[in-house]
C-alpha positions as protocol buffer text, in pm:
chain_id: "A"
residue {
  index: 1
  type: MET
  ca { x: 15360 y: 18103 z: 1291 }
}
residue {
  index: 2
  type: LEU
  ca { x: 15119 y: 18350 z: 1400 }
}
residue {
  index: 3
  type: ARG
  ca { x: 15221 y: 18357 z: 1706 }
}
residue {
  index: 4
  type: ARG
  ca { x: 15566 y: 18457 z: 1567 }
}
residue {
  index: 5
  type: PHE
  ca { x: 15457 y: 18759 z: 1391 }
}
residue {
  index: 6
  type: VAL
  ca { x: 15236 y: 18879 z: 1734 }
}
residue {
  index: 7
  type: ALA
  ca { x: 15580 y: 18881 z: 1882 }
}
residue {
  index: 8
  type: LEU
  ca { x: 15794 y: 19058 z: 1632 }
}
residue {
  index: 9
  type: PHE
  ca { x: 15484 y: 19255 z: 1606 }
}
residue {
  index: 10
  type: ALA
  ca { x: 15507 y: 19349 z: 1938 }
}
residue {
  index: 11
  type: LEU
  ca { x: 15879 y: 19393 z: 1961 }
}
residue {
  index: 12
  type: VAL
  ca { x: 15865 y: 19643 z: 1703 }
}
residue {
  index: 13
  type: TYR
  ca { x: 15611 y: 19843 z: 1806 }
}
residue {
  index: 14
  type: CYS
  ca { x: 15789 y: 19866 z: 2227 }
}
residue {
  index: 15
  type: ALA
  ca { x: 16109 y: 19935 z: 2032 }
}
residue {
  index: 16
  type: GLY
  ca { x: 15965 y: 20246 z: 1865 }
}
residue {
  index: 17
  type: ALA
  ca { x: 15737 y: 20386 z: 2142 }
}
residue {
  index: 18
  type: VAL
  ca { x: 16093 y: 20337 z: 2437 }
}
residue {
  index: 19
  type: ALA
  ca { x: 16272 y: 20534 z: 2076 }
}
residue {
  index: 20
  type: GLN
  ca { x: 15998 y: 20744 z: 2100 }
}
residue {
  index: 21
  type: SER
  ca { x: 16006 y: 20799 z: 2501 }
}
residue {
  index: 22
  type: MET
  ca { x: 16373 y: 20860 z: 2506 }
}
residue {
  index: 23
  type: ASP
  ca { x: 16359 y: 21195 z: 2257 }
}
residue {
  index: 24
  type: GLN
  ca { x: 16295 y: 21429 z: 2571 }
}
residue {
  index: 25
  type: THR
  ca { x: 16517 y: 21689 z: 2435 }
}
residue {
  index: 26
  type: PRO
  ca { x: 16415 y: 22008 z: 2577 }
}
residue {
  index: 27
  type: PRO
  ca { x: 16247 y: 22258 z: 2320 }
}
residue {
  index: 28
  type: ARG
  ca { x: 16474 y: 22570 z: 2217 }
}
residue {
  index: 29
  type: ALA
  ca { x: 16329 y: 22882 z: 2507 }
}
residue {
  index: 30
  type: VAL
  ca { x: 16213 y: 23160 z: 2190 }
}
residue {
  index: 31
  type: SER
  ca { x: 16054 y: 23453 z: 2338 }
}
residue {
  index: 32
  type: SER
  ca { x: 15765 y: 23608 z: 2164 }
}
residue {
  index: 33
  type: GLU
  ca { x: 15901 y: 23863 z: 2007 }
}
residue {
  index: 34
  type: LYS
  ca { x: 16141 y: 23651 z: 1827 }
}
residue {
  index: 35
  type: LEU
  ca { x: 15885 y: 23373 z: 1774 }
}
residue {
  index: 36
  type: ALA
  ca { x: 15757 y: 23442 z: 1386 }
}
residue {
  index: 37
  type: THR
  ca { x: 16150 y: 23372 z: 1285 }
}
residue {
  index: 38
  type: TYR
  ca { x: 16087 y: 23010 z: 1388 }
}
residue {
  index: 39
  type: TRP
  ca { x: 15669 y: 22952 z: 1375 }
}
residue {
  index: 40
  type: THR
  ca { x: 15394 y: 23205 z: 1230 }
}
residue {
  index: 41
  type: MET
  ca { x: 15065 y: 23148 z: 1307 }
}
residue {
  index: 42
  type: LEU
  ca { x: 14821 y: 22987 z: 1103 }
}
residue {
  index: 43
  type: ASN
  ca { x: 14524 y: 23047 z: 1267 }
}
residue {
  index: 44
  type: SER
  ca { x: 14295 y: 23289 z: 1108 }
}
residue {
  index: 45
  type: SER
  ca { x: 14080 y: 23286 z: 1432 }
}
residue {
  index: 46
  type: VAL
  ca { x: 14050 y: 23037 z: 1742 }
}
residue {
  index: 47
  type: GLY
  ca { x: 13758 y: 22944 z: 1953 }
}
residue {
  index: 48
  type: ALA
  ca { x: 13779 y: 22957 z: 2307 }
}
residue {
  index: 49
  type: ASP
  ca { x: 13593 y: 22765 z: 2591 }
}
residue {
  index: 50
  type: VAL
  ca { x: 13427 y: 23097 z: 2789 }
}
residue {
  index: 51
  type: PRO
  ca { x: 13232 y: 22988 z: 3108 }
}
residue {
  index: 52
  type: ASN
  ca { x: 12910 y: 23207 z: 3126 }
}
residue {
  index: 53
  type: ASN
  ca { x: 13057 y: 23309 z: 3423 }
}
residue {
  index: 54
  type: GLY
  ca { x: 13350 y: 23365 z: 3650 }
}
residue {
  index: 55
  type: LYS
  ca { x: 13577 y: 23564 z: 3862 }
}
residue {
  index: 56
  type: ASN
  ca { x: 13658 y: 23876 z: 3730 }
}
residue {
  index: 57
  type: MET
  ca { x: 13536 y: 23766 z: 3347 }
}
residue {
  index: 58
  type: GLN
  ca { x: 13413 y: 24070 z: 3249 }
}
residue {
  index: 59
  type: ARG
  ca { x: 13703 y: 24383 z: 3352 }
}
residue {
  index: 60
  type: PRO
  ca { x: 13948 y: 24452 z: 3161 }
}
residue {
  index: 61
  type: GLY
  ca { x: 14261 y: 24231 z: 3179 }
}
residue {
  index: 62
  type: CYS
  ca { x: 14532 y: 24042 z: 2999 }
}
residue {
  index: 63
  type: ALA
  ca { x: 14694 y: 23677 z: 3089 }
}
residue {
  index: 64
  type: THR
  ca { x: 15059 y: 23540 z: 2979 }
}
residue {
  index: 65
  type: VAL
  ca { x: 15035 y: 23169 z: 2814 }
}
residue {
  index: 66
  type: SER
  ca { x: 15313 y: 22970 z: 2768 }
}
residue {
  index: 67
  type: PHE
  ca { x: 15299 y: 22674 z: 2567 }
}
residue {
  index: 68
  type: VAL
  ca { x: 15577 y: 22404 z: 2307 }
}
residue {
  index: 69
  type: ILE
  ca { x: 15520 y: 22418 z: 1952 }
}
residue {
  index: 70
  type: GLU
  ca { x: 15549 y: 22060 z: 1845 }
}
residue {
  index: 71
  type: SER
  ca { x: 15708 y: 21943 z: 1532 }
}
residue {
  index: 72
  type: ASN
  ca { x: 15347 y: 21908 z: 1367 }
}
residue {
  index: 73
  type: GLY
  ca { x: 15299 y: 22302 z: 1452 }
}
residue {
  index: 74
  type: ALA
  ca { x: 15025 y: 22234 z: 1753 }
}
residue {
  index: 75
  type: THR
  ca { x: 15087 y: 22361 z: 2098 }
}
residue {
  index: 76
  type: SER
  ca { x: 15143 y: 22152 z: 2423 }
}
residue {
  index: 77
  type: ASN
  ca { x: 15242 y: 22171 z: 2743 }
}
residue {
  index: 78
  type: ILE
  ca { x: 15040 y: 22476 z: 2802 }
}
residue {
  index: 79
  type: LYS
  ca { x: 15078 y: 22680 z: 3112 }
}
residue {
  index: 80
  type: VAL
  ca { x: 14895 y: 23047 z: 3230 }
}
residue {
  index: 81
  type: GLN
  ca { x: 15219 y: 23250 z: 3380 }
}
residue {
  index: 82
  type: ARG
  ca { x: 15017 y: 23523 z: 3504 }
}
residue {
  index: 83
  type: VAL
  ca { x: 14670 y: 23657 z: 3547 }
}
residue {
  index: 84
  type: VAL
  ca { x: 14592 y: 24031 z: 3602 }
}
residue {
  index: 85
  type: PRO
  ca { x: 14392 y: 24089 z: 3708 }
}
residue {
  index: 86
  type: GLU
  ca { x: 14290 y: 23750 z: 3955 }
}
residue {
  index: 87
  type: GLY
  ca { x: 14082 y: 23590 z: 3837 }
}
residue {
  index: 88
  type: ASP
  ca { x: 13939 y: 23296 z: 3527 }
}
residue {
  index: 89
  type: LEU
  ca { x: 14038 y: 23487 z: 3250 }
}
residue {
  index: 90
  type: GLY
  ca { x: 14343 y: 23272 z: 3197 }
}
residue {
  index: 91
  type: LYS
  ca { x: 14146 y: 22952 z: 3174 }
}
residue {
  index: 92
  type: VAL
  ca { x: 14023 y: 23141 z: 2871 }
}
residue {
  index: 93
  type: ALA
  ca { x: 14397 y: 23212 z: 2765 }
}
residue {
  index: 94
  type: ALA
  ca { x: 14477 y: 22822 z: 2814 }
}
residue {
  index: 95
  type: SER
  ca { x: 14167 y: 22727 z: 2592 }
}
residue {
  index: 96
  type: VAL
  ca { x: 14265 y: 23002 z: 2313 }
}
residue {
  index: 97
  type: ALA
  ca { x: 14648 y: 22853 z: 2340 }
}
residue {
  index: 98
  type: GLN
  ca { x: 14536 y: 22504 z: 2304 }
}
residue {
  index: 99
  type: GLY
  ca { x: 14354 y: 22588 z: 1989 }
}
residue {
  index: 100
  type: LEU
  ca { x: 14634 y: 22759 z: 1834 }
}
residue {
  index: 101
  type: ARG
  ca { x: 14811 y: 22573 z: 1530 }
}
residue {
  index: 102
  type: PHE
  ca { x: 15149 y: 22733 z: 1367 }
}
residue {
  index: 103
  type: GLY
  ca { x: 15368 y: 22598 z: 1037 }
}
residue {
  index: 104
  type: ALA
  ca { x: 15737 y: 22695 z: 1022 }
}
residue {
  index: 105
  type: THR
  ca { x: 15901 y: 22896 z: 881 }
}
residue {
  index: 106
  type: ALA
  ca { x: 16155 y: 22896 z: 631 }
}
residue {
  index: 107
  type: PHE
  ca { x: 16405 y: 22962 z: 932 }
}
residue {
  index: 108
  type: ASN
  ca { x: 16244 y: 22644 z: 1082 }
}
residue {
  index: 109
  type: ALA
  ca { x: 16305 y: 22386 z: 817 }
}
residue {
  index: 110
  type: GLY
  ca { x: 16369 y: 22110 z: 1053 }
}
residue {
  index: 111
  type: LYS
  ca { x: 16092 y: 22224 z: 1234 }
}
residue {
  index: 112
  type: GLN
  ca { x: 16247 y: 22255 z: 1540 }
}
residue {
  index: 113
  type: ARG
  ca { x: 16062 y: 22229 z: 1877 }
}
residue {
  index: 114
  type: VAL
  ca { x: 16042 y: 22566 z: 2115 }
}
residue {
  index: 115
  type: PHE
  ca { x: 15862 y: 22688 z: 2427 }
}
residue {
  index: 116
  type: SER
  ca { x: 15697 y: 23002 z: 2409 }
}
residue {
  index: 117
  type: TRP
  ca { x: 15489 y: 23285 z: 2527 }
}
residue {
  index: 118
  type: LEU
  ca { x: 15232 y: 23503 z: 2417 }
}
residue {
  index: 119
  type: ILE
  ca { x: 14998 y: 23769 z: 2637 }
}
residue {
  index: 120
  type: PHE
  ca { x: 14639 y: 23741 z: 2569 }
}
residue {
  index: 121
  type: PRO
  ca { x: 14412 y: 24062 z: 2571 }
}
residue {
  index: 122
  type: PHE
  ca { x: 14073 y: 24051 z: 2703 }
}
residue {
  index: 123
  type: ASN
  ca { x: 13788 y: 24344 z: 2739 }
}
residue {
  index: 124
  type: LEU
  ca { x: 14018 y: 24616 z: 2639 }
}
residue {
  index: 125
  type: PRO
  ca { x: 13946 y: 24990 z: 2671 }
}
residue {
  index: 126
  type: THR
  ca { x: 13963 y: 25129 z: 2309 }
}
residue {
  index: 127
  type: ASP
  ca { x: 14212 y: 25413 z: 2481 }
}
residue {
  index: 128
  type: HIS
  ca { x: 14550 y: 25323 z: 2344 }
}
residue {
  index: 129
  type: ALA
  ca { x: 14754 y: 25386 z: 2661 }
}
residue {
  index: 130
  type: ALA
  ca { x: 14498 y: 25245 z: 2934 }
}
residue {
  index: 131
  type: GLN
  ca { x: 14537 y: 24928 z: 2724 }
}
residue {
  index: 132
  type: THR
  ca { x: 14924 y: 24960 z: 2686 }
}
residue {
  index: 133
  type: ALA
  ca { x: 14901 y: 25027 z: 3061 }
}
residue {
  index: 134
  type: ILE
  ca { x: 14664 y: 24695 z: 3104 }
}
residue {
  index: 135
  type: MET
  ca { x: 14899 y: 24458 z: 2861 }
}
residue {
  index: 136
  type: GLN
  ca { x: 15248 y: 24538 z: 3076 }
}
residue {
  index: 137
  type: LYS
  ca { x: 15131 y: 24394 z: 3318 }
}
residue {
  index: 138
  type: CYS
  ca { x: 15149 y: 24114 z: 3170 }
}
residue {
  index: 139
  type: LEU
  ca { x: 15517 y: 24105 z: 3016 }
}
residue {
  index: 140
  type: ILE
  ca { x: 15685 y: 23874 z: 3093 }
}
residue {
  index: 141
  type: LYS
  ca { x: 16056 y: 23944 z: 2949 }
}
residue {
  index: 142
  type: ASN
  ca { x: 16192 y: 23608 z: 3005 }
}
residue {
  index: 143
  type: LEU
  ca { x: 16075 y: 23272 z: 3076 }
}
residue {
  index: 144
  type: ALA
  ca { x: 16289 y: 22965 z: 3086 }
}
residue {
  index: 145
  type: TRP
  ca { x: 16173 y: 22554 z: 2953 }
}
residue {
  index: 146
  type: LYS
  ca { x: 16235 y: 22510 z: 3382 }
}
residue {
  index: 147
  type: ASP
  ca { x: 16021 y: 22817 z: 3448 }
}
residue {
  index: 148
  type: HIS
  ca { x: 15716 y: 22578 z: 3276 }
}
């Protein structure tokens, strides 16, 4: 009797795992400008894994990071797409993206997974024109799921 129960439990568990792994539908690609239509950021602050030293850590720069927002609002499939200047700020940006949490909007009541990207600024100068010039270097107009 116990063996039958264990076998039945294993069968049901495996069937659930197979069904879950078969849902490999690619997420909808949504530009960062339109992300708020689907998901809004819930974090009031985020932590970052910042090393004590690294290449270009003190220089003004930016990093573009792509990610998937899962149906539970957590991020996954995080990838650093661009870092300016080249250096270790990409690792910091990736750690920030890992901690982001989102809530679905009314438009996205079904909590559809989306692929998107954000630009994270670092050590920007106070001058607005200089800030814009640095951030423009990380601007990526369109990314697709295949770019991940």
